[in-house]
Each structure stands twice: as structure tokens, then as C-alpha cells.
C-alpha positions in Angstrom: -14.6 10.2 164.4 -17.2 7.4 164.7 -20.9 8.2 164.1 -24.0 6.3 165.1 -24.7 5.8 161.4 -21.4 4.1 160.9 -22.1 1.7 163.8 -25.6 0.9 162.6 -24.2 0.1 159.1 -21.6 -2.2 160.6 -24.3 -3.9 162.7 -26.6 -4.3 159.6 -23.7 -5.9 157.8 -23.0 -8.2 160.7 -19.5 -6.9 160.8 -19.3 -7.6 164.5 -15.5 -6.9 164.9 -15.7 -3.5 163.4 -18.9 -2.6 165.2 -17.4 -3.6 168.5 -14.4 -1.3 168.0 -16.6 1.6 166.9 -19.0 1.1 169.8 -16.1 1.2 172.3 -14.9 4.5 170.8 -18.4 6.0 170.6 -19.4 4.9 174.1 -16.3 6.7 175.6 -17.6 10.0 174.1 -21.3 9.5 174.7 -21.7 7.1 177.7 -25.4 7.7 178.1 -26.3 6.9 174.4 -28.3 3.9 173.2 -25.2 2.7 171.4 -23.2 2.7 174.6 -25.9 0.6 176.3 -25.5 -2.2 173.7 -21.7 -2.3 173.9 -21.7 -5.6 175.8 -24.0 -7.3 173.3 -21.8 -6.1 170.4 -18.7 -7.5 172.1 -20.3 -11.0 172.3 -22.1 -11.1 169.0 -19.5 -13.2 167.2 -19.9 -16.0 169.8 -23.6 -15.5 170.8 -26.4 -16.2 168.4 -28.8 -14.5 170.7 -26.7 -11.4 170.8 -26.3 -11.3 167.1 -30.0 -11.8 166.5 -30.9 -9.0 168.9 -28.4 -6.6 167.4 -29.8 -7.3 164.0 -33.2 -6.3 165.2 -31.8 -3.3 167.0 -29.9 -2.1 163.9 -33.0 -2.5 161.7 -35.1 -0.4 164.1 -32.4 2.3 164.4 -32.0 2.4 160.6 -35.6 2.9 160.1 -35.7 5.6 162.8 -32.8 7.4 161.1 -34.5 7.3 157.8 -37.8 8.6 159.1 -36.1 11.6 160.6 -34.7 12.4 157.1 -38.1 12.3 155.4 
């Protein structure tokens, strides 16, 4: 079972291949999630500097949001 946290961690580590696989699985189960909406960018991050840069920003924002909820 893939979680949003696992995906955000892979994105923060710039592990694009693992993130792409996890996003696919997650998007099938939750097609309306934010994660599902970034699937195309994750799939191209290895080859696209812009996609990688935007995903890095997205993952940092999501990471901070998740940590705020825990506080």
C-alpha cells in the first residue's frame, strides 16, 4: 500500500523512478487526489528540469503541510 507520505519522501529525495511508480498506484486508488494530478510531471521529471524543479517545490510544500497537521 502506497501512502502520500511515501510519495512525498521519494519526491524530496528526487527518486523520480520510484515516485513515478508509486504515483501511478496511488492515482488508481484516489484519482481525484493532488498526487494523481501531478502524475504527468512525475513521469517526466527525469528528463525535464522544469518538471523536476516544480516537483521539488510541490514536495516541500506538501511536507510542510503534513508536518503542520501533526503539530
